[in-house]
C-alpha positions as CSV (number, residue, x, y, z in Angstrom):
1,X,23.9,32.1,15.6
2,X,25.5,28.7,16.5
3,X,29.0,28.6,17.4
4,X,31.7,27.5,15.1
5,X,34.5,26.7,17.5
6,X,35.3,23.7,19.5
7,X,37.7,24.3,22.6
8,X,40.6,21.8,23.1
9,X,42.1,20.8,26.2
10,X,44.8,23.5,25.8
11,X,42.3,26.2,25.7
12,X,43.0,27.0,22.1
13,X,40.0,27.4,20.0
14,X,39.7,24.9,17.0
15,X,37.7,26.8,14.4
16,X,35.5,24.5,12.3
17,X,34.0,26.9,9.4
18,X,31.2,25.5,7.7
19,X,30.5,22.8,10.1
20,X,26.9,22.9,8.8
21,X,28.1,21.5,5.4
22,X,29.9,18.4,7.2
23,X,26.7,17.6,9.4
24,X,24.3,18.0,6.6
25,X,26.2,15.8,4.1
26,X,26.4,13.2,7.1
27,X,22.7,13.3,7.9
28,X,21.6,13.2,4.1
29,X,23.8,10.2,3.4
30,X,22.0,8.2,6.2
31,X,18.6,9.4,4.7
32,X,19.6,8.1,1.4
33,X,21.0,4.8,2.7
34,X,17.7,4.1,4.3
35,X,15.8,5.1,1.2
36,X,17.8,2.7,-1.1
37,X,17.1,-0.1,1.5
38,X,13.3,0.4,1.8
39,X,12.8,0.6,-1.9
40,X,13.3,-3.0,-2.1
41,X,11.2,-3.7,0.7
42,X,8.2,-2.0,-1.1
43,X,8.9,-4.0,-4.2
44,X,9.0,-7.5,-3.0
45,X,6.0,-8.7,-5.1
46,X,7.3,-6.9,-8.3
47,X,10.7,-8.2,-7.9
48,X,9.6,-11.9,-7.3
49,X,7.4,-11.5,-10.8
50,X,10.4,-10.0,-12.6
51,X,12.9,-12.5,-11.5
52,X,10.4,-15.5,-11.7
53,X,11.0,-16.7,-8.1
54,X,8.9,-16.9,-4.9
55,X,8.5,-14.0,-2.6
56,X,10.3,-15.6,0.1
57,X,13.6,-15.7,-2.2
58,X,13.3,-11.9,-2.5
59,X,12.9,-11.5,1.3
60,X,15.9,-13.7,1.8
61,X,18.2,-11.1,0.1
62,X,17.3,-8.7,3.0
63,X,19.0,-11.0,5.2
64,X,22.1,-11.0,3.0
65,X,22.2,-7.4,3.1
66,X,22.0,-7.3,6.9
67,X,24.7,-9.8,7.3
68,X,27.0,-7.9,5.0
69,X,26.6,-4.8,7.1
70,X,29.3,-5.6,9.7
71,X,31.8,-6.1,6.6
72,X,31.2,-2.7,5.2
73,X,31.5,-1.2,8.9
74,X,35.0,-2.9,9.3
75,X,36.2,-1.8,5.7
76,X,34.7,1.8,5.6
77,X,35.5,2.6,9.3
78,X,39.2,1.6,8.9
79,X,39.6,3.8,6.0
80,X,38.0,6.7,7.7
81,X,40.1,6.3,10.7
82,X,43.1,6.0,8.4
83,X,42.6,8.6,5.7
84,X,39.9,10.9,7.1
85,X,35.9,11.2,7.1
86,X,35.3,12.9,3.8
87,X,36.8,10.7,1.0
88,X,35.6,7.3,2.5
89,X,32.2,9.1,3.1
90,X,32.0,10.3,-0.7
91,X,33.1,6.9,-1.9
92,X,30.7,4.9,0.2
93,X,27.6,7.0,-1.0
94,X,28.5,6.7,-4.5
95,X,29.4,2.9,-4.2
96,X,25.9,2.0,-2.7
97,X,24.0,4.4,-4.8
98,X,25.6,2.8,-8.1
99,X,24.9,-0.6,-6.7
100,X,21.3,0.1,-6.0
101,X,20.9,1.7,-9.6
102,X,22.2,-1.6,-11.0
103,X,19.8,-3.7,-9.2
104,X,16.7,-3.5,-11.4
105,X,18.9,-4.3,-14.4
106,X,20.4,-7.6,-13.1
107,X,20.0,-10.1,-15.9
108,X,19.1,-13.0,-13.6
109,X,18.2,-13.7,-9.9
110,X,21.8,-14.8,-9.1
111,X,23.3,-11.5,-10.2
112,X,20.4,-9.5,-8.3
113,X,21.5,-11.6,-5.0
114,X,25.2,-10.6,-5.5
115,X,24.2,-6.8,-6.0
116,X,22.2,-6.9,-2.7
117,X,25.2,-8.6,-0.9
118,X,27.4,-5.7,-2.4
119,X,24.7,-3.0,-1.3
120,X,24.9,-4.4,2.3
121,X,28.6,-3.6,2.5
122,X,27.9,0.1,1.4
123,X,25.0,0.2,3.8
124,X,26.8,-1.2,6.7
125,X,29.8,0.9,5.8
126,X,28.0,4.4,6.0
127,X,26.8,4.7,9.6
128,X,30.1,5.0,11.3
129,X,31.8,7.3,8.9
130,X,28.7,9.5,8.7
131,X,28.2,9.6,12.4
132,X,31.8,10.4,13.3
133,X,31.8,13.2,10.7
134,X,28.4,14.7,12.1
135,X,29.5,14.3,16.0
136,X,33.1,15.5,15.5
137,X,31.9,18.6,13.5
138,X,28.9,19.5,15.6
139,X,29.5,22.0,18.4
140,X,29.1,20.2,21.7
141,X,26.1,21.9,23.0
142,X,24.2,21.0,19.9
143,X,25.7,17.2,19.8
144,X,22.6,15.7,21.3
145,X,20.1,17.5,18.7
146,X,22.2,16.5,15.8
147,X,22.4,13.0,17.1
148,X,18.7,13.0,17.0
149,X,18.5,14.5,13.5
150,X,21.0,12.1,12.1
151,X,19.3,9.0,13.5
152,X,16.0,10.5,12.4
153,X,17.2,10.3,9.0
154,X,16.5,6.4,8.9
155,X,12.6,6.8,9.3
156,X,12.9,9.8,6.9
157,X,14.4,7.5,4.3
158,X,11.5,5.1,5.0
159,X,8.8,7.8,4.5
160,X,10.6,8.9,1.2
161,X,10.6,5.3,-0.1
162,X,6.8,5.0,0.8
163,X,6.2,8.4,-1.1
164,X,8.2,7.1,-4.0
165,X,5.9,4.1,-4.2
166,X,2.8,6.3,-4.6
167,X,4.3,8.8,-7.0
168,X,7.4,7.6,-8.9
169,X,6.3,3.8,-9.4
170,X,2.8,4.4,-10.9
171,X,4.1,7.0,-13.4
172,X,7.6,6.1,-14.4
173,X,7.8,2.4,-13.5
174,X,9.3,0.4,-10.5
175,X,12.9,0.5,-11.9
176,X,13.1,4.3,-11.6
177,X,12.7,3.9,-7.9
178,X,16.0,2.3,-7.9
179,X,17.6,5.1,-10.0
180,X,16.1,8.1,-8.0
181,X,18.7,8.2,-5.4
182,X,21.4,9.0,-7.9
183,X,20.7,12.7,-7.9
184,X,20.9,13.0,-4.1
185,X,24.3,10.9,-4.1
186,X,25.7,13.7,-6.2
187,X,24.3,16.4,-4.0
188,X,25.9,14.6,-1.0
189,X,29.2,14.3,-2.8
190,X,29.2,17.9,-3.5
191,X,28.5,18.9,0.1
192,X,31.1,16.7,1.5
193,X,33.8,17.9,-0.8
194,X,32.8,21.5,0.4
195,X,32.9,20.7,3.9
196,X,35.9,20.7,6.4
197,X,37.6,17.6,7.2
198,X,37.2,16.5,10.9
199,X,39.8,18.4,12.9
200,X,39.4,15.8,15.8
201,X,40.4,13.1,13.3
202,X,43.6,15.0,12.2
203,X,44.4,15.7,16.0
204,X,44.2,11.8,17.0
205,X,45.0,10.1,13.5
206,X,47.1,6.9,13.7
207,X,49.9,6.3,11.3
208,X,49.0,2.8,10.2
209,X,46.0,0.2,10.0
210,X,48.0,-2.1,12.3
211,X,47.7,0.5,15.0
212,X,44.1,1.2,14.3
213,X,43.3,-2.6,14.9
214,X,45.5,-2.6,18.1
215,X,43.6,0.3,19.4
216,X,40.3,-1.6,18.6
217,X,41.7,-4.7,20.4
218,X,43.0,-2.6,23.5
219,X,39.6,-1.5,24.1
220,X,37.8,-4.8,23.9
221,X,35.9,-4.6,27.2
222,X,34.4,-1.3,25.9
223,X,33.4,-3.0,22.7
224,X,31.8,-5.9,24.4
225,X,29.5,-3.5,26.5
226,X,28.6,-1.4,23.4
227,X,27.8,-4.6,21.4
228,X,25.5,-5.8,24.1
229,X,23.7,-2.2,24.1
230,X,23.5,-2.4,20.3
231,X,22.2,-6.1,20.0
232,X,19.5,-5.4,22.7
233,X,18.5,-1.9,21.1
234,X,18.2,-3.9,17.7
235,X,15.7,-6.2,19.3
236,X,13.9,-3.1,20.5
237,X,13.5,-1.4,17.1
238,X,13.0,-4.5,14.7
239,X,10.7,-6.2,17.3
240,X,8.5,-3.2,17.4
241,X,8.6,-2.4,13.6
242,X,9.1,-5.4,11.4
243,X,6.1,-7.6,12.3
244,X,3.8,-4.7,13.3
245,X,2.1,-4.3,9.9
246,X,1.6,-8.1,9.7
247,X,0.1,-7.9,13.1
248,X,-2.4,-5.2,12.0
249,X,-3.5,-7.2,9.1
250,X,-3.6,-10.5,11.0
251,X,-5.1,-9.5,14.4
252,X,-7.3,-6.6,13.1
253,X,-7.9,-7.3,9.5
254,X,-6.9,-4.1,8.1
255,X,-6.1,-3.4,4.7
256,X,-2.8,-2.7,3.0
257,X,-4.0,1.1,2.5
258,X,-4.9,1.3,6.4
259,X,-1.6,-0.2,7.5
260,X,0.3,2.0,5.2
261,X,-1.6,5.2,6.7
262,X,-0.7,4.0,10.2
263,X,2.8,3.3,9.2
264,X,3.4,6.7,8.0
265,X,1.9,8.2,11.2
266,X,4.0,6.2,13.5
267,X,7.0,6.9,11.5
268,X,6.2,10.7,11.9
269,X,6.2,9.8,15.7
270,X,9.6,8.1,15.3
271,X,11.3,11.1,13.6
272,X,9.6,13.5,16.5
273,X,10.9,11.1,19.1
274,X,14.6,11.0,17.6
275,X,14.7,14.8,17.5
276,X,13.0,15.6,21.0
277,X,14.8,13.0,23.1
278,X,18.1,13.6,21.3
279,X,17.8,17.2,22.1
280,X,17.2,16.7,25.7
281,X,20.0,14.4,26.1
282,X,22.1,17.5,26.2
283,X,20.6,18.5,29.4
284,X,19.3,15.3,31.0
285,X,22.2,13.1,30.1
286,X,22.5,10.3,27.6
287,X,21.5,7.5,29.8
288,X,18.7,9.2,31.6
289,X,17.1,10.4,28.3
290,X,17.5,6.9,26.8
291,X,15.6,5.5,29.9
292,X,12.8,8.1,29.7
293,X,12.3,7.2,26.2
294,X,12.3,3.4,27.1
295,X,9.6,4.2,29.7
296,X,7.5,5.8,27.2
297,X,7.7,2.7,25.0
298,X,6.9,0.6,28.1
299,X,3.8,2.8,28.8
300,X,2.6,2.4,25.1
301,X,2.5,-1.2,25.1
302,X,-1.0,-1.7,26.0
303,X,-2.6,0.6,23.4
304,X,0.0,-0.7,21.0
305,X,-0.6,-4.5,21.3
306,X,-4.2,-4.5,22.8
307,X,-5.8,-1.4,21.4
308,X,-9.3,-2.3,20.4
309,X,-10.1,0.9,18.3
310,X,-8.2,2.4,15.4
311,X,-7.6,5.8,17.3
312,X,-6.2,3.7,20.2
313,X,-3.7,1.8,17.9
314,X,-2.8,5.1,16.3
315,X,-2.0,6.7,19.8
316,X,-0.1,3.5,21.0
317,X,2.0,3.1,17.8
318,X,3.0,6.7,17.6
319,X,4.0,6.7,21.2
320,X,5.8,3.3,20.8
321,X,7.9,4.6,18.0
322,X,8.4,8.1,19.6
323,X,10.1,6.1,22.5
324,X,11.9,3.5,20.4
325,X,13.4,6.1,18.0
326,X,13.9,8.6,20.8
327,X,16.3,6.1,22.5
328,X,17.9,5.4,19.3
329,X,18.3,9.3,18.7
330,X,20.7,9.6,21.5
331,X,22.8,6.5,20.2
332,X,25.1,8.4,17.7
333,X,26.2,10.8,20.4
334,X,26.5,8.1,23.2
335,X,28.5,5.7,21.2
336,X,30.8,8.4,19.7
337,X,31.4,9.9,23.4
338,X,32.4,6.5,24.5
339,X,34.5,5.4,21.6
340,X,38.3,5.8,21.6
341,X,39.2,9.0,19.7
342,X,41.7,7.4,17.2
343,X,39.1,4.8,15.9
344,X,36.0,6.9,16.3
345,X,34.6,5.6,12.8
346,X,35.6,1.9,13.1
347,X,34.7,1.4,16.7
348,X,31.0,2.8,16.8
349,X,30.3,1.7,13.3
350,X,31.5,-1.9,13.8
351,X,29.6,-2.1,17.1
352,X,26.5,-0.7,15.6
353,X,26.5,-3.2,12.6
354,X,27.4,-6.3,14.6
355,X,24.7,-5.5,17.2
356,X,22.2,-5.4,14.1
357,X,23.3,-8.7,12.9
358,X,23.2,-10.5,16.4
359,X,19.8,-8.9,17.0
360,X,18.3,-9.8,13.8
361,X,16.8,-13.2,14.9
362,X,14.4,-11.2,17.3
363,X,11.7,-11.0,14.6
364,X,11.8,-14.8,14.3
365,X,11.8,-15.2,18.0
366,X,8.7,-13.0,18.1
367,X,6.9,-14.9,15.2
368,X,7.6,-18.2,16.9
369,X,6.1,-16.9,20.3
370,X,3.0,-16.0,18.3
371,X,2.2,-19.5,17.5
372,X,2.2,-20.3,21.3
373,X,0.9,-17.1,22.9
374,X,-1.1,-15.3,20.1
375,X,0.3,-12.1,18.5
376,X,-0.6,-9.6,21.3
377,X,1.0,-11.4,24.1
378,X,4.0,-12.4,21.9
379,X,4.6,-8.7,21.2
380,X,4.1,-7.6,24.7
381,X,6.3,-10.1,26.4
382,X,9.1,-10.0,24.0
383,X,9.2,-6.3,24.1
384,X,8.5,-5.9,27.8
385,X,11.6,-8.2,28.4
386,X,13.7,-6.2,26.0
387,X,12.8,-2.8,27.5
388,X,13.4,-4.1,31.2
389,X,16.9,-5.6,30.1
390,X,17.7,-2.1,28.6
391,X,16.9,-0.3,31.8
392,X,19.5,-2.4,33.5
393,X,22.1,-2.0,30.8
394,X,21.8,1.8,30.6
395,X,21.3,2.1,34.3
396,X,24.7,0.7,35.2
397,X,26.3,1.7,32.1
398,X,28.9,4.6,31.6
399,X,28.3,7.8,30.1
400,X,30.7,10.7,28.9
401,X,28.3,13.3,27.9
402,X,29.7,16.5,26.4
403,X,33.2,14.8,26.1
404,X,35.9,17.0,24.4
405,X,36.9,15.3,21.2
406,X,39.9,17.4,21.2
407,X,41.2,16.4,24.5
408,X,44.4,14.3,24.3
409,X,43.4,11.9,26.9
410,X,40.2,11.1,25.1
411,X,42.0,8.1,23.3
412,X,41.4,6.2,26.8
413,X,37.7,5.7,25.6
414,X,35.8,3.9,28.6
415,X,38.8,1.6,29.4
416,X,40.6,3.5,32.1
């Protein structure tokens, strides 16, 4: 049976009864967040016809959603560090679920754009709060595994959206896909209300918002390093995922159904990578585990980009996403352990979402390289450079595996 205590620096045991409820609610919220995001991705054509606009107008709203994510991280992270993890988490889940449910009923395209911007605030606001609640509630020896489970929730949300497209949309209509997350929002709310508040937050809580932002500023060097980490990590994930379906259609002439099948397979590999590498990070260390995952992705490139047969492309894409999401599976634990204790929701959440924003042009860069080098070499050279850069970033970077979140000195973060 898993232990339900976390030792403090004074040797007193801080009991965390029902810590599994806190971890479960945090993980399920990230799954739901991803599900609500990918529902729109699957319905671009339908939405374009419904609002009488071109497809690119719908695709453009994805950029709006991503651009608003740092705003949400700043807002919700501050609230979570000031008032606790539970109430902001419940508020955030209900907020983005309700906005998502309103989306198909937008009277015109302008309102639809506004709703997608508002959704971006909720999407960006969730990760920092959910990750801090999961990491602070989880016993230290299980922190890496639960980190992988949490981050694996993103491809799980992608898979559920794909399943909904095949099961809900034909039977009940596309609008119901936007409504289907409401039930899970209620479930997450109930679980969170029944879960314990983070004892680590209660120990390190600051008395004002001004002190929260002062703490953030005081650790600006740590923030800059982790922002670099997340910006390049975003290039790794989006660079290997976003254009790959188009690559399969363009370079190999695969049908939508074939591409969908392959996407399901490599997302299963992604989930496995997040769980396996996240788990081994508790024994191998965070940086070594991430670099191991990066090495697997580097080895996958020949089959992933140059595979001449369908089985080889399956193997290459599964290994690639196993490595990519394996590296990401360590990120929740790694960022929380390197963050100042008093701002453990705001600091990693804001870093994460700003990194996503900064790294988002990676797809456009890859697509531009395609016009000069061809798809195979564009993907290979871009991702090869990204992986090599990440080897240096993590190879010479800091690590605080197993950090005691109850230690009084933990407010120092990385800046000592």
